[in-house]
matplotlib code that plots the C-alpha trace (Angstrom):
import matplotlib.pyplot as plt

x = [20.3, 21.8, 19.9, 20.8, 19.0, 19.2, 17.2, 16.9, 15.5, 15.1, 15.3, 15.8, 17.0, 19.4, 19.5, 21.1, 22.2, 21.9, 23.5, 24.2, 23.2, 21.9, 18.3, 19.0, 21.4, 19.0, 16.2, 18.6, 19.7, 16.1, 14.9, 18.0, 17.5, 13.9, 14.8, 17.3, 14.7, 12.2, 14.8, 15.8, 12.2, 11.5, 8.5, 5.4, 4.1, 1.4, -2.1, -2.9, -0.8, -2.4, -1.1, -2.3, -1.8, -2.7, -3.1, -1.0, 0.5, 3.8, 6.3, 6.5, 2.8, 3.7, 5.7, 3.8, 0.6, 2.2, 1.3, -2.4, -2.4, -3.8, -1.6, -3.5, -3.3, -0.2, 1.7, 1.1, 2.6, 5.5, 6.3, 5.8, 6.8, 9.8, 9.8, 11.8, 12.4, 14.1, 12.0, 11.4, 9.9, 12.8, 11.1, 8.9, 6.1, 4.7, 1.0, -1.6, -1.6, 2.2, 2.5, 0.2, 1.7, 5.3, 4.5, 3.1, 5.4, 8.6, 9.6, 9.0, 7.0, 9.9, 9.1, 5.5, 4.2, 1.8, 3.1, 0.3, -3.3, -4.1, -1.6, -1.5, -2.0, 0.1, -1.7, -5.2, -4.1, -6.1, -5.6, -6.6, -6.9, -4.3, -6.9, -9.3, -10.4, -13.3, -13.4, -14.8, -18.0, -18.7, -20.5, -22.9, -24.1, -25.5, -23.0, -20.1, -17.0, -15.2, -14.8, -11.8, -9.1, -5.4, -4.4, -2.1, 0.1, 3.0, 4.6, 3.2, 2.5, 3.3, -0.4, -0.1, 3.0, 1.1, -1.7, 0.9, 2.9, -0.2, -1.8, -4.5, -5.3, -4.5, -7.2, -6.5, -8.9, -8.3, -10.4, -10.3, -12.4, -10.6, -10.7, -6.9, -6.3, -8.1, -7.2, -3.4, -2.6, -4.9, -3.0, -4.2, -5.7, -7.3, -10.5, -12.0, -11.2, -13.8, -14.2, -16.9, -19.1, -19.3, -22.9, -24.5, -22.2, -22.1, -19.1, -18.6, -16.3, -15.6, -16.2, -12.5, -13.1, -16.7, -19.8, -21.9, -21.4, -21.0, -24.0, -22.0, -21.2, -24.8, -25.8, -23.3, -24.5, -28.1, -27.2, -26.6, -23.8, -22.7, -26.2, -26.2, -22.9, -24.3, -26.9, -24.1, -21.9, -18.2, -17.1, -13.6, -12.4, -10.7, -11.3, -10.1, -7.5, -5.7, -4.9, -1.5, 0.1, -2.0, -2.6, -5.8, -9.1, -10.1, -7.4, -7.1, -5.3, -8.3, -11.2, -14.5, -17.2, -20.3, -22.9, -20.3, -19.0, -15.7, -13.6, -14.2, -15.8, -18.4, -19.4, -23.1, -23.1, -26.9, -27.3, -24.1, -24.4, -26.8, -24.8, -21.4, -22.1, -23.2, -20.8, -18.0, -18.3, -18.6, -15.4, -13.5, -14.4, -13.1, -16.4, -14.9, -12.2, -14.7, -16.7, -13.7, -12.9, -16.4, -16.2, -12.9, -14.3, -17.1, -14.6, -12.5, -15.6, -17.3, -14.1, -12.8, -9.4, -6.6, -8.5, -6.4, -2.8, -2.5, -1.7, -4.2, -3.6, -5.8, -4.8, -6.5, -6.1, -7.5, -8.2, -10.1, -6.8, -5.8, -9.2, -9.5, -5.9, -6.0, -8.7, -7.2, -3.5, -1.2, -1.4, -5.2, -7.1, -9.2, -6.1, -5.0, -8.4, -8.6, -5.5, -6.6, -9.9, -7.9, -5.8, -9.1, -10.1, -6.7, -7.1, -10.3, -8.8, -5.9, -8.3, -10.5, -7.4, -6.4, -9.9, -10.7, -7.3, -5.2, -2.4, 0.3, -1.3, -1.0, 1.8, 0.9, 2.8, 1.6, 2.9, 1.7, 1.5, 3.1, 3.5, 2.3, 3.6, 2.8, 0.3, 2.5, 0.7, 1.3, 5.0, 5.0, 3.3, 6.2, 8.9, 9.6, 9.9, 7.0, 4.5, 1.7, 2.3, -0.1, 0.4, -2.1, -0.2, 3.1, 1.6, 0.4, 3.7, 5.8, 3.8, 4.2, 8.0, 8.5, 6.4, 9.4, 11.4, 8.8, 6.0, 3.4, 1.7, 0.6, 3.9, 3.2, 0.3, -0.1, 1.4, 0.7, 2.5, 5.4, 5.9, 5.7, 4.3, 5.0, 2.6, 4.7, 2.7, 4.0, 7.6, 7.4, 9.9, 12.2, 13.3, 16.6, 15.3, 12.4, 14.8, 17.0, 13.9, 12.8, 16.2, 16.2, 12.7, 14.0, 16.8, 14.8, 12.1, 14.7, 16.3, 12.8, 11.9, 15.2, 14.2, 10.5, 9.4, 9.1, 11.0, 14.0, 15.4, 14.4, 15.7, 14.8, 13.6, 16.8, 18.8, 16.3, 15.9, 19.6, 20.2, 21.3, 18.4, 20.5, 21.6, 21.3, 19.8, 16.8, 17.9, 17.8, 14.3, 13.2, 14.8, 13.0, 9.7, 10.2, 8.6, 10.1, 6.8, 4.4, 6.3, 6.6, 9.3, 10.7, 10.3, 10.9, 10.4, 9.6, 11.5, 10.8, 7.6, 5.9, 2.8, 0.6, -2.7, -5.3, -6.4, -4.6, -6.1, -5.3, -2.3, -0.9, 2.0, 4.1, 7.6, 10.9, 11.4, 11.4, 8.0, 6.5, 8.8, 9.3, 6.6, 6.0, 6.9, 6.1, 6.2, 4.3, 3.2, 4.2, 7.9, 8.6, 11.0, 10.7, 13.0, 13.7, 16.2, 17.4, 19.1, 17.8, 15.3, 13.1, 9.4, 10.3, 11.9, 8.5, 7.5, 10.7, 10.7, 7.2, 8.1, 11.1, 9.0, 6.5, 9.3, 7.8, 9.1, 9.7, 7.3, 8.4, 9.6, 11.0, 14.0, 13.9, 15.8, 14.7, 15.2, 18.1, 17.6, 14.5, 16.4, 19.6]
y = [-62.3, -62.0, -62.2, -62.4, -59.6, -58.1, -54.9, -51.8, -48.7, -45.2, -42.0, -38.6, -40.1, -42.6, -46.3, -48.3, -52.0, -53.7, -57.1, -59.1, -56.4, -56.9, -56.1, -53.4, -51.6, -51.9, -50.1, -47.4, -46.8, -46.9, -44.2, -42.1, -42.1, -41.2, -38.2, -37.0, -37.4, -35.2, -32.6, -32.4, -32.0, -28.4, -26.7, -27.0, -23.9, -22.0, -22.7, -19.0, -15.8, -12.8, -9.3, -6.7, -3.0, -0.5, 2.8, 5.7, 3.6, 4.9, 2.3, 4.0, 3.3, -0.3, 0.9, 4.1, 2.1, -1.2, -1.2, -0.8, -3.5, -7.0, -10.0, -11.4, -8.6, -6.5, -7.9, -11.5, -10.6, -8.7, -11.4, -14.5, -13.1, -11.4, -7.6, -5.2, -2.2, -0.1, -0.5, 2.5, 3.6, 4.4, 6.9, 10.0, 11.1, 8.7, 8.0, 5.3, 4.3, 4.1, 2.5, -0.4, -0.8, -0.9, -3.4, -5.9, -5.3, -5.1, -2.0, 1.8, 4.3, 4.6, 1.1, 0.3, 3.7, 4.5, 7.9, 9.1, 8.5, 11.0, 12.2, 14.3, 12.6, 14.5, 13.1, 13.7, 17.0, 16.2, 14.7, 11.0, 8.5, 5.8, 3.0, 4.9, 3.1, 4.4, 1.3, -0.6, -0.4, -0.7, -3.9, -3.6, 0.0, 2.0, 4.8, 5.4, 7.5, 6.2, 3.1, 1.0, -1.4, -2.1, -1.4, 1.5, -0.8, -1.6, -4.5, -7.8, -8.3, -11.2, -12.0, -12.1, -14.3, -16.7, -17.1, -17.6, -20.2, -22.2, -22.1, -20.0, -22.7, -20.3, -17.8, -14.1, -11.7, -8.0, -6.1, -2.5, 0.5, 2.3, 1.1, 1.5, -0.4, -3.4, -3.2, -2.6, -5.4, -7.9, -7.4, -7.9, -11.4, -12.0, -13.8, -10.6, -7.1, -5.4, -2.0, 0.1, 2.5, 5.8, 6.5, 3.2, 1.5, -1.6, -3.6, -3.4, -4.5, -3.8, -5.5, -6.1, -8.9, -9.9, -9.7, -9.6, -9.6, -13.1, -14.3, -14.2, -10.5, -9.7, -11.7, -9.7, -6.4, -7.3, -7.3, -3.5, -3.7, -0.1, 1.1, -0.9, 0.7, 4.1, 3.5, 3.4, 5.8, 5.8, 5.9, 5.6, 2.1, 3.6, 6.6, 9.7, 10.3, 7.1, 8.3, 9.5, 8.9, 11.7, 15.4, 16.6, 15.5, 19.1, 20.9, 23.3, 20.9, 18.7, 19.3, 19.4, 17.1, 19.1, 19.2, 19.2, 22.2, 20.6, 17.7, 15.5, 12.2, 10.7, 10.7, 9.8, 8.5, 8.4, 12.1, 13.2, 10.9, 12.9, 16.1, 14.5, 12.3, 9.2, 6.6, 9.2, 9.6, 5.8, 5.1, 7.5, 5.4, 2.1, 0.6, 0.9, -1.5, -3.9, -3.8, -4.7, -7.6, -8.9, -8.8, -10.5, -13.3, -13.8, -13.9, -16.6, -18.7, -18.2, -18.5, -21.4, -19.7, -21.9, -25.2, -26.9, -27.5, -24.4, -21.5, -18.7, -14.9, -12.5, -8.9, -6.7, -3.0, -1.2, 2.4, 3.9, 4.7, 7.0, 8.5, 9.6, 10.7, 13.1, 15.0, 14.8, 14.2, 11.6, 13.1, 12.9, 10.8, 9.7, 8.2, 6.4, 4.9, 3.9, 1.8, 0.3, -0.8, -2.0, -4.2, -5.8, -6.3, -7.8, -10.2, -11.4, -11.6, -13.8, -16.0, -16.4, -17.4, -20.0, -21.5, -21.3, -22.0, -23.4, -21.9, -23.7, -23.1, -19.4, -16.8, -13.2, -9.9, -6.5, -3.2, 0.3, 2.3, 5.4, 7.3, 10.8, 14.2, 16.1, 18.9, 21.9, 24.4, 22.2, 22.2, 25.9, 26.4, 24.3, 26.4, 23.8, 25.1, 23.9, 25.2, 24.7, 24.6, 25.2, 23.7, 26.2, 29.2, 27.8, 27.5, 31.1, 32.4, 30.4, 31.4, 35.0, 34.6, 32.7, 35.2, 37.6, 35.3, 33.7, 35.2, 33.4, 33.6, 29.9, 28.0, 25.9, 23.7, 21.8, 21.3, 18.3, 15.7, 18.1, 18.1, 20.9, 20.1, 22.5, 23.2, 21.7, 23.3, 26.7, 25.8, 26.9, 27.3, 24.8, 21.7, 23.1, 26.4, 24.7, 22.3, 25.2, 27.1, 24.0, 23.6, 27.3, 26.8, 23.9, 25.9, 29.0, 26.9, 25.1, 28.5, 29.9, 26.8, 27.0, 30.4, 29.5, 29.2, 25.7, 24.0, 22.0, 21.1, 20.7, 18.8, 18.9, 15.7, 15.4, 14.9, 12.4, 10.5, 10.0, 9.4, 6.2, 4.2, 3.1, 6.6, 7.3, 10.3, 12.4, 12.7, 9.0, 8.9, 11.4, 9.2, 6.1, 8.0, 9.5, 7.7, 9.0, 8.9, 10.0, 12.4, 16.1, 18.3, 19.5, 17.6, 19.0, 18.2, 20.3, 21.2, 18.9, 19.7, 21.2, 19.6, 20.3, 21.2, 24.0, 23.6, 24.4, 21.4, 17.8, 16.5, 14.9, 12.8, 12.6, 13.6, 11.7, 12.1, 9.4, 10.3, 9.5, 6.6, 4.6, 2.0, -1.3, -4.6, -7.8, -11.4, -14.1, -17.7, -20.6, -20.4, -17.4, -17.6, -15.3, -12.4, -8.9, -6.8, -3.2, -3.5, -1.0, -2.6, -1.0, -1.7, -3.3, -6.2, -7.6, -9.0, -10.9, -12.2, -13.7, -14.9, -16.7, -18.3, -19.5, -20.5, -18.5, -16.0, -12.4, -9.8, -8.6, -5.2, -6.3, -4.3, -5.3, -8.2, -11.1, -10.3, -12.5, -12.4, -14.5, -17.2, -17.5]
z = [17.7, 14.3, 11.1, 7.5, 5.7, 2.2, 2.4, 0.2, 1.8, 0.6, 2.8, 1.3, -1.9, -0.4, -1.1, 1.7, 1.5, 4.8, 5.3, 8.4, 10.9, 14.3, 14.6, 17.2, 14.9, 12.0, 13.9, 15.0, 11.5, 10.3, 12.6, 12.1, 8.3, 8.8, 10.9, 8.4, 5.7, 7.7, 8.3, 4.6, 3.4, 2.4, 4.1, 2.1, 0.3, 2.1, 0.9, 1.2, 1.0, 2.7, 1.9, 4.4, 3.7, 6.4, 4.6, 6.0, 8.9, 10.2, 11.5, 14.8, 15.5, 16.3, 19.3, 20.2, 20.8, 21.7, 25.4, 24.5, 21.8, 22.7, 22.5, 19.5, 16.9, 16.0, 18.9, 17.8, 14.4, 16.1, 18.6, 16.4, 13.0, 11.4, 11.7, 9.5, 11.7, 9.0, 5.9, 3.6, 0.3, -2.0, -4.3, -4.2, -4.2, -1.7, -2.0, -2.1, -5.8, -6.2, -2.8, -3.5, -7.0, -5.6, -2.9, -5.3, -8.4, -6.4, -8.3, -8.4, -10.5, -12.9, -14.0, -13.1, -14.2, -11.4, -10.4, -8.2, -7.2, -10.0, -12.6, -15.7, -19.0, -21.5, -24.5, -23.2, -21.6, -18.4, -15.0, -14.8, -11.9, -11.7, -12.2, -14.4, -17.6, -19.6, -21.8, -18.8, -16.7, -13.1, -11.9, -8.9, -9.4, -12.3, -12.0, -9.7, -9.1, -12.2, -14.4, -13.4, -14.4, -13.8, -17.4, -16.6, -14.3, -16.6, -14.6, -13.5, -9.8, -7.5, -7.8, -11.6, -11.3, -9.0, -11.6, -14.4, -12.5, -11.5, -14.9, -13.3, -10.8, -7.9, -7.0, -6.4, -4.7, -3.9, -1.3, -0.1, 0.6, -2.2, -5.8, -6.3, -3.0, -4.5, -8.2, -8.1, -5.6, -7.4, -10.6, -14.2, -14.0, -10.6, -9.8, -8.4, -7.1, -4.9, -3.3, -1.7, -3.7, -1.8, -2.9, -2.0, 0.5, -1.8, -2.7, -6.4, -9.2, -12.9, -16.2, -16.4, -13.9, -14.1, -16.2, -13.0, -9.3, -7.9, -5.9, -2.7, -3.1, -3.9, -0.8, 1.3, -0.1, 0.7, 4.4, 4.2, 6.8, 6.4, 7.2, 10.4, 11.4, 10.6, 13.3, 15.9, 17.8, 17.6, 21.3, 22.6, 23.6, 26.8, 29.0, 27.2, 30.0, 29.0, 25.5, 26.6, 23.2, 21.7, 22.1, 23.8, 22.1, 21.5, 19.5, 16.6, 14.2, 13.3, 10.9, 12.6, 11.4, 10.2, 12.9, 15.8, 17.6, 18.3, 16.9, 20.0, 21.0, 20.8, 17.1, 16.7, 13.1, 13.0, 13.5, 11.7, 8.6, 6.5, 6.8, 6.1, 3.1, 5.1, 3.6, 3.4, 7.2, 7.7, 5.9, 8.2, 11.3, 12.7, 11.4, 7.9, 8.8, 10.4, 7.2, 5.1, 7.5, 7.2, 3.4, 3.5, 5.6, 3.2, 0.3, 2.0, 2.6, -0.8, -2.9, -0.8, -0.5, 0.8, 0.2, -2.4, -3.3, -5.5, -3.3, -3.3, -2.7, -0.7, -0.9, 1.7, 2.2, 5.2, 4.0, 7.0, 8.7, 5.9, 5.3, 8.9, 9.5, 6.6, 8.5, 12.0, 11.7, 13.4, 16.9, 17.3, 19.9, 16.9, 15.2, 18.3, 18.9, 15.2, 15.7, 18.9, 17.2, 14.2, 16.5, 17.7, 14.0, 13.2, 16.1, 14.7, 11.2, 12.4, 14.4, 11.3, 9.2, 11.9, 11.7, 8.0, 6.5, 9.4, 11.4, 9.4, 6.0, 5.4, 5.1, 5.8, 5.4, 6.8, 5.6, 4.6, 1.3, 2.8, 6.1, 7.0, 7.9, 11.1, 10.8, 9.7, 11.9, 14.9, 14.0, 13.7, 17.0, 18.5, 16.8, 14.0, 10.4, 8.3, 5.7, 3.2, -0.5, -3.5, -6.9, -8.4, -6.9, -8.3, -11.8, -11.8, -10.4, -12.7, -15.8, -14.8, -14.4, -17.7, -19.7, -19.3, -21.5, -23.8, -25.7, -23.6, -20.3, -20.5, -21.0, -17.9, -18.8, -15.5, -12.1, -9.8, -7.8, -7.5, -11.3, -13.9, -17.3, -20.2, -23.1, -25.8, -28.5, -27.5, -28.3, -32.0, -34.7, -36.3, -34.4, -33.3, -32.0, -30.3, -28.5, -27.4, -26.1, -24.2, -22.5, -21.6, -20.1, -18.0, -16.6, -15.9, -14.1, -11.9, -11.1, -10.2, -8.0, -6.1, -5.0, -4.3, -0.7, 0.5, -2.4, -1.4, -4.8, -8.5, -11.6, -15.3, -16.9, -18.9, -15.6, -14.2, -17.4, -17.7, -14.0, -12.3, -11.0, -8.0, -7.0, -3.3, -1.6, -2.5, -6.1, -6.4, -5.0, -7.6, -10.4, -9.1, -9.0, -12.5, -15.5, -18.8, -20.8, -18.0, -15.8, -16.1, -17.5, -14.2, -10.9, -7.4, -3.7, -0.7, 2.4, 5.5, 7.2, 4.1, 2.6, -0.4, 1.2, 1.1, 4.7, 7.9, 9.7, 8.9, 7.1, 3.9, 2.6, -0.6, 0.5, 0.4, 4.1, 6.7, 8.2, 4.8, 3.8, 7.0, 7.3, 9.0, 7.3, 9.1, 7.7, 9.6, 9.3, 7.1, 6.1, 8.4, 11.3, 14.4, 14.5, 13.4, 11.5, 11.6, 8.2, 5.6, 3.2, 0.6, 0.1, -3.2, -1.4, -0.4, -3.8, -4.5, -1.0, -1.4, -4.8, -3.4, -0.6, -3.3, -5.7, -8.5, -11.0, -9.8, -11.2, -14.6, -13.6, -10.2, -9.0, -5.3, -3.7, -1.4, 2.2, 3.0, 6.8, 6.3, 4.5, 6.6]

ax = plt.figure().add_subplot(projection="3d")
ax.plot(x, y, z, "-o")
ax.set_aspect("equal")
plt.show()
């Protein structure tokens, strides 16, 4: 049957004129064009982006504990998402504040200015916290650890850029046990950033964000969830004999909890709480991660995240992994059990996102703010070179050495974060002679450090300030961690296996070595294909990748690049 038909039809921007076609051919053409139209349509933006940071998580934990993970937590992300197997921090020192800032700004301390959890303020002549802001007040408690805001963060974040792009229609919420873990990811203009007060166990915020706590946060606090957890006992998930990825439960490399004769399971929080700071003990257990998950769930429901066409952003940082492992190290049964319990929490988290937001409606990335070193004494006992370093001892020794050349025993004003700060007021005389004296002090300090036990290398600020931001190797990592206005006069790093710590037990981080820089990076959900890559990527590539997926501007200081394997 032939028909005479004049028909205009649009598919993927085409206009087709059909005339004198058989009906059968017309239908075939119609469905073909519709299929092409569907293929050509770009994937819709996610309604919710979720950033998950697991504090102090090494990349190798994904594989060390993989056989004990369920199919619905870490393994779900690994099997159905895109895994970067060779992702690293590209600066030093590696710690929580700089880590969170670098993930969300797509750049390093040289640009965003967050050089450490605490760093020396040369103008104030004192050590300050990276999110400390005395012009603000805490909301939710009368007094707390410190007043807080993100004002020291010099670059915008992906969360800031989402707010700017959407004309503030997008919602942004930051959640963590630590203030810096909530504040820095949430950026400068979020709808809220919340963290736990260590004295009361309440989730609190700052006047930077709110004049008072939202009703839903007050309602959450009224449940006193930490107190309920503190009535419980932390028991192992599995029989202790099955923790074959860890050393024996009773070993000399862990700090003992007050009230226990050995660092072993179980941990009765009800009897141990009072002697160990109650909430300080609570946050070092898997219950801390469960608490943050419950708050996150309440935030999604109350703020209606992912419910409209403007994508929202939820930044979550699980801190208990770090707070525990500093005390017991990466080889402890406690650390392994922490991750097995976190896997259960992550399973519930993903299930909640499926139900509340929809499986196809969210994009998630998971990473860490830094890795961790082995316990140096454990390495020594196994014939591996390692050691403990003291900033205070270095300050005293260096002042004594420099006093032989200068008329002062206090030329070194401060040492922290592997940086030496001189007392500039002591360089007297005219401008020329003062400058020459300073250059001499730089060179003498570098010479001294290169002969100091535990120090691997050192550079004066003149070298780092004029260095190439893209330089490879450890010197390049120092350059990218050096902020011209905020950093010290001489910067150094330690030999492998050395940490800055006053205790033999436990561990720390902060080095440029792979055990501190190599972290997991997994993308999952809307717009993410399954796969993996062993190509080298830096942590600063996360922000521009998310920006590209959202089709928004990169953060203002961004130096990273979108991960091309995700877009091929």
